[in-house]
N, C-alpha and C positions, 0 to 999 in steps of 0.2 A: 430452849430454842436458841440457836445462834443466828447472828445477823452478819451481813457483809462488812468486812473491815474497810479501812480507808481507801484502798485502790478501787473499790466499787462505787465510791461517791463520784459519779460521773455527771451530775446535774450541771446544766448551764448555770451561769451566774444568776440570771433572772429567775430560773426555776428554783435555785437554792434560796434566793431571797424570799420568794413566795412561800417557801416551806418554813423558813426560820424567822423572818421578820415579824409575823403576827404575834409571836410570844413576847418579843421585846416591846412591841407596840402596846400589847395588853397590859404588861407590867406597869408601864407609864400611864396608860389610859385610866387605870384604876385610880390614879391620883387626880389627873387633870379633868376628867369628865365630871367629877364630883364637885369641882370648885364653885360653880354658880349657885349651888344649893347650900353651901357651907353656912352662910348667914342665917338660913332658915332652919338648919338642923337642930339647934338647941331646943326650939319649941317643938319640933317633930318628935324628938326623943325625950323631952322633959328633962333636959340637962343644961349645962352651962357652956359658954363659948370655949372655955379652956379644955373641957372634955372633948369637944369636937376637934379642937386643935390637936389633941392627943391622938385622934384617929388618923391624922395626917402624919404626925411625928412617929408614932409606933409603926405605921406601915413602912416608913423609911428605915427605921432602926431594924425592924424584923427582916426587911429585905436584905440587910447586910449580914446579920447573924445567921440567917437561914443558909446563905451561900457558903459560910464556913463549914456547915454540915454537909451540904449537897455537893460541894466541890470535890472533897476527897471521896465521897460516895461515888460520884461519876467517874473518878479515876479508877475505882475498883470494879464497879459493876457495869459501867458504860453510860453513855450519854442518853441513849434511847429510853431506857426505863425511867430515868430521872425526868426527862422532859414530858413523858406521857403521864407519870404520876403527879407531877407538879401541875400540869394542865387540868387534870381531873379535880385536884384539890382546889385550885383557883375557881373552877366553874361551880363546884359544890358550895364553897363559901359565898360566892356571889349570889347564888340562888337563895341561900339562907338570909343574907343581908337584906334582900328585898322583902323578907317576911317578918322582920323583927321591928318592934317598937321600943325595945329596952336598950337604954344606953350601954349597960354592962355587956349585954349580948352583942351589941353592935361593935363595941371595941374589940371583944374577943374574936368575932368573925373577921374583922379587918386584919387581925394578926394572922389568922389562918389563911386569909386571902394572900397576905404578903409572903407567907411561907411557900405557898404554891408558886407565886411570882418569882421568888428567889430560886426555886428549883429550875424553872424553865429558863431563867436568865443565865444561870451558870452553865446549864447544859448547852444552850445555844452558843454562847461565846466560846465555850470549850470546843465545840464542834468547828467553829470558825478557825480557831487556832490549830486544831487537828488537820483540817483540810487545806487551809489557805496560808499557813505561816510561811511556807517556802515557795509560794507561787505569786506571780505579779498581781493576781486578783485580790491578794490580801489587803493591800492599800486601798484598792477600789471599794471593797466590801465594807470596810470601816466607814469610809466616807458616805457610801450609800445608806448605811444604817443610820448615820448621824442625820442625813438629809430626810429620811423617812420619819425618824423619830421627832424631827422638828415639826412635822405635820400634827403630831399628837397635841402639844399645847396650843397649836393654831386652831385645830378643829374640835378637839376634845371638849373644851368649855362651851363652845357654840352648840355642839351636839347635846351636851348635858343640859343646857338651858332649854333647848327646843324639846327634848324628851320630857324634862320635868314640867315644862309649861303645858304640854299636851296630855301627858299620862301620869304625872306625879313623879316624885323622886325615886320611888321604888323601881320604876321602869328602867332607871339608869343601871341598876345592878342586874336586872334581868337581861338587859342588853349585853353587859359584860359576860354573863354566864353563857349565853348563847354563842357569842363570838369565841369564847374559850373552848367550848365543846367542838365547834367546827375546826378550830386550829388543832386540837388534840386528835380528832378523827383523821385529819390529813397527816399528822405525824405518825399515827398508828399504821397508816397505809404506806408511807413513803420514807420515813426517817431511818436510814441505815446506820448501823453502829460505826463509829469512827475512832473509838478509844485506842490509842497506841498500845502495842503489846508490852512496851517497857514503861507504861504509865502507872505502875502499882506501888509507888513509893511516896504517898502523900505525907506521911509523918516525917520522913527524912527531909522532905522538901520544905516543910514549914520553916525550919531554921535558916536555910539558905535564902528563901524568899524574904522573910522578915528581917534578915540581916543585910539586905541589899539597899544601899543608899539611893540608887537610881529608882528602885521600886517605890520607895517612900516619897521621893521627890515628885515623880509623875502622878502618884496616887493623890498626893496633896494638891497638885494642880487640878486633877479631875474633881476633887472635892471642892476646890475653890470655884470652879466653873458650875458644877451641878448644884452646889449649895447656894450659889447666887440665885439660880433659877428657883430652887426650893423656897428660899426666903421671899422671893418675888411673888410666887403664887400663894404663899402663906399669908402675905400682907395685902396683896392686891384687892381681894374682895372687900376688905374692910376699908381700905384707903379710897377705892374708887366707888363702891356701892354706898357704903355708909358715910364716907367723908366727902366725896365729890358728887354724890347724888346720881350715879350711873344706874340705869336699869340693868337687869340680869343680862339681857341680850346686848345692850350697849357695852357693859363690862366685858362680855365674851369677845366681842369684836375688837375692843381696845386691847385686851389681853393677847388676842391672836396676832396683832401686828408685830409684837416682839418675836413670836415664833416665825412669822413670815420673813422677818429680817434674817433669822437664822437660816431659813431655807435658801434665801437669795445668796447669803454668804457662802454656803456650801458649794454653790455652782462655780465659784472662782477660787475657793480656798485651796484646792489641790495644787494649783499653779504656785501660789505663794508658799505653801508648805514645802513643795519641792525646792524652792529657792532658799527658804530660811532654815530648813532642817527641823528635826523634832524639837530640840531645845529652843531654837530661835522662835519657832511658832508658839511654843508655850509661853515664852517670855513676852511676846507681843500680845498674846491673849490676856495675860495678867495685867499688862499696861492698860489695855482697854477697860478692864474691870475697874482699875483705879481711877481712870478718867471718868467713867460713868458714875462711880461713887461720888466723885467731887461734884459732878453736875447735880446729882440727887440732893446732896447736902445744901447746895446753893438754893435749889428750888424749895426745899423744906424750910429754910430760914427766911426766904424772901416772899413766898406766895402761898396761897391756899392750894390744897390738893387738886390736881387737874391732869389732863392728858399730857400737857407740855412739861409739867414738873415731875411726873412720875413715869410715864411711858416713854417719852423721848430719850431720857437718859438710859432706860433699859434697852433701847435699840443699840446704843453704843456697847453696852455690856453683852448683848446678844452676839455681836460680832466676836468679842473676846471669848465667849463661851464656845463658839464653833471652832476657832483656832486652837483652843486648848483641848477640847474633847476629841478632836480629830487625831491628835497625836499621843495623848497620854497612855492609851492602852498599849500601843507599840513600844513606847518608852519604858513602861513598867513591866511588861511581860516578855520582852524580847529574849531574855536569857532562860526562860522557863517553859519552852515548848513541850518538853517531855512530861511535864506534870501540869498541863494547861488547866485542867479542872481545878486543882488546888490553887494555882496562881490566880486564875480568874476570880475564884471565890474570895481569896484574901484581898484582892484589888477592890472588888465591889463591896466587900464587908467593911474594910477600912474607910472607904469613901462614904458608904451609907451611915456608918457610925459617926463620922465627923460631921456629915451634913445633918443627920437627924438630931444629934445631941447639941452641937454648937449652933445650928440654925434655930432650933427651938429655944435655946438659951437666950440668943439675941432677941428673938421675937417676944419672949416673956419678960425679959429684963427691960427692953426699950419700948415695948408697946406695939402690938400688931396693927395699929391704926395710923402709923406714921411711916416715913421712909427710913427712919434711923436704923432699924434692924438690918435692912438691906445695905445701907451705907457702910456700917461697921463690919458686917460679915464679909462683904466683897473686899473692903480695904485691908482688913487684917489678914485674910487668907491669901489674897494676891501678893501682899508684901512678903509673907512667909514663904510662898512658893518662889518668888524671885530671889530671896536670900538663899534658899536651898539650891536653886539652879546655879547660882554663882559659885557654890562649893562643889558642884558636880564635876568630876574629872572630864567627862565628854564635853561639857559646856566650855571648859577652859581650853580644850583642844580645838573646838570649833572656832574660838576667838583668836587662837594663836596665829 
């Protein structure tokens, strides 16, 4: 069966977002909605906190590796079959996660869930590149995606805590499965194919994409921003629940304030991004990460864990995350619209691997019950990004 090509994609912006955004939200929600029950999962699965941390880290790493596979596949067979297949796999793994009490099975199913999430992510972002790369809505849709995704860490942990408190932790994964089935059904009915007819060169594209200094600079910036949030939600339950004595609901609301700052920032970020440009916006985002890391370090050295010493510095970093994440996709993928699936896959894969491996390294090395993993991750990767930006030709041209 053949499906309409790019000229038939005539959905309004709001209609397109309703079709595509659920998959991006679910891929993130599978991480965030689970956070309030993380401290209780070792007892539930008969395992250790390190194994439970592995379920977070493996999800992130698999999310990256999976996209390297599905990006080229989507360039060959199309976006539609990849998004539908990924949605079905995500839903099936979520249903099975709700039915297991084995730590080994739980880890394996989280990997399958992440494989499904990687497929829907790469197909969704490749579709955005296919349809909106040369249209004014392109800038708008990335900003709207960032704004909507900010709701996930704001509401996800609260929803997870409420669901777990009322129905148990297994109901969290049943909820994910049902939502994934609804999104996949909508895609089956409405998702037209958008793959360009000249997009069948993924293997040749790998070399040019991976050899692009601009691609790596902006991907590193994206990893700095997203990794900061990853380390934040990896350490926040232990710092605030175990260390500061927050309840699950109290933790969820405190955690949500950082995401609400992200939501508020997206409302005015477009104006500043238009003024600063892509490179200038990324540089300012990295500066905010460094400032927030300094605040965290001072709080860690001078006081006990609290909302003021852990969450307030994260508000500063949240602003930096928005400024960075709003521009890094355009900066990294600008030259590769003819192989958008492969380019998006490599972008997310590199970012996910950096975040999953380096983020987990800092958590395990420095201890997940303090602010130090967040301090060092944000500071190291923000500084590296700023160094790369200073060497980027377009950056020097902007400053000329």
